[in-house]
C-alpha positions, 0 to 999 in steps of 0.5 A: 898817877893821873895818867894811869887813872886816865888810862883806866878811863877816869874822866876826872883825871883826864880833865885834870891832865887837860886843865894843868898843862899835860894835854899830851898825856890825856891824849896818849891815854885816849890813844891807848884806849883806841881813839883815833882823834887822840892819835891825830891830835898828837901827830898834829901837835908835835907828839909824834913820839907818843903816837909811835909809843901807842903803836909800839904798845900794839906791836907795830914793828914800824913804830919800834923802828921809828922810836929807834931811829929817833932815839926814843930809847926810853919809850922803847923800854916802856913799850916793852914793859907794857908787854911785861918783857923781863929786861924792860921791867928789870931796867926800870927797877934798876932805875927806881922808875917804879911808877913806869912799872905801875903804868905798864901794868895798867896798860897791859891790863887794859890791852888784855881786857879788850875784846875784838867784836867781829860783828862791828866790822862793816863790809 
């Protein structure tokens, strides 16, 4: 649940994750929120699978291929659940992994709420 709150931007839970042995989950939440620094941290600290998950959540086909090649089947299902794909949601329900459905919904809501501002592009 702390991870889900971190995705929502709750700094209190980010600090809790960092101080209680889950820095990779804090970094993943920040990566999902768009932090390049967090992605870099994941890559440097042996959590390439979470960096790939972040990319798969935004539909990067290379990330899906990497996850598949590295037998990260659950992360592929979770990325698909973040896109509300029925098969993935159904699989999570069958396995009683309702927390991951909740997290997928939080991620979907966050991603859907992002607005691309073309005024911030620097040429």
